[in-house]
C-alpha positions as CSV (number, residue, x, y, z in Angstrom):
1,M,52.0,15.1,-39.6
2,S,48.7,13.5,-40.0
3,N,46.4,14.5,-43.2
4,K,43.3,13.2,-40.9
5,P,41.1,15.8,-40.5
6,N,39.9,17.4,-37.3
7,P,37.3,15.4,-35.8
8,R,35.9,18.8,-34.5
9,K,35.7,21.0,-37.2
10,R,33.2,20.5,-38.9
11,P,32.6,21.9,-42.7
12,A,30.7,25.4,-43.4
13,N,27.2,24.5,-44.7
14,M,25.0,27.2,-46.9
15,A,23.1,28.4,-43.8
16,D,26.4,29.1,-41.9
17,V,27.5,31.1,-45.2
18,G,24.3,32.7,-45.2
19,R,24.7,33.9,-41.4
20,A,27.8,35.3,-42.4
21,T,26.6,37.4,-45.3
22,K,23.8,38.8,-43.2
23,K,26.5,39.7,-40.7
24,V,28.7,41.2,-42.8
25,R,26.0,42.9,-45.0
26,D,24.2,44.8,-41.8
27,E,27.4,45.7,-40.1
28,A,28.2,47.7,-43.7
29,I,24.7,49.1,-43.5
30,R,25.0,50.0,-39.9
31,Y,28.5,51.8,-40.5
32,T,27.4,53.3,-43.6
33,S,24.4,55.0,-41.6
34,V,26.5,56.5,-38.6
35,I,29.2,57.7,-41.1
36,F,26.2,59.7,-43.1
37,L,24.1,60.8,-40.1
38,S,27.2,61.7,-38.1
39,T,28.5,63.9,-41.3
40,L,25.4,65.8,-41.5
41,C,25.3,66.4,-37.8
42,D,29.0,67.4,-37.5
43,K,29.8,69.0,-40.9
44,E,26.5,70.6,-42.0
45,Q,25.3,71.2,-38.6
46,A,21.7,69.1,-38.9
47,D,20.0,69.3,-35.9
48,A,18.2,66.0,-34.2
49,E,14.7,67.1,-36.0
50,I,16.5,67.0,-39.1
51,I,18.4,63.9,-38.5
52,R,15.5,61.9,-37.7
53,R,13.9,63.5,-40.7
54,V,16.2,62.1,-43.1
55,W,16.2,58.7,-41.0
56,N,12.8,58.2,-41.5
57,E,13.0,58.8,-45.2
58,V,15.8,56.5,-45.3
59,N,14.0,54.2,-44.0
60,E,10.8,55.3,-46.2
61,L,12.8,54.3,-49.1
62,S,14.8,51.1,-48.1
63,D,10.9,49.7,-48.0
64,S,10.4,51.1,-51.3
65,I,13.2,49.5,-52.9
66,S,12.4,46.0,-50.7
67,Q,8.8,46.2,-52.4
68,G,10.6,46.7,-55.8
69,Y,8.9,50.1,-56.7
70,V,12.9,51.9,-57.2
71,S,16.0,50.1,-57.5
72,V,19.4,50.9,-56.2
73,S,20.6,51.1,-59.6
74,D,18.2,53.6,-60.6
75,L,18.8,55.7,-57.3
76,A,22.4,55.6,-58.3
77,D,21.9,56.5,-61.9
78,T,19.9,59.5,-60.4
79,L,22.4,60.5,-58.4
80,K,25.2,60.2,-61.1
81,K,23.6,62.1,-63.7
82,E,21.7,65.2,-61.9
83,Y,24.4,65.6,-59.1
84,G,27.7,64.2,-60.6
85,I,28.2,61.8,-57.6
86,N,29.1,58.3,-59.1
87,I,29.0,55.8,-56.1
């Protein structure tokens, strides 16, 4: 066996790592959203209007987080204190 590196393989750079990280993060967000909204439909009998309203509120809250008006840790603390939900 030779210890020569495969000339067709190139090492991953930071851009590759960044793209992979973004892909995994986007997929996790998508899965979580699908599970959450499907649960509202199936278990809480939410109709299309409620689902759309919740989805719009989720998007608005996401924008607030992106703009720095609120943080995810603040929201998690509120859920824990007020509802006993530990995420």
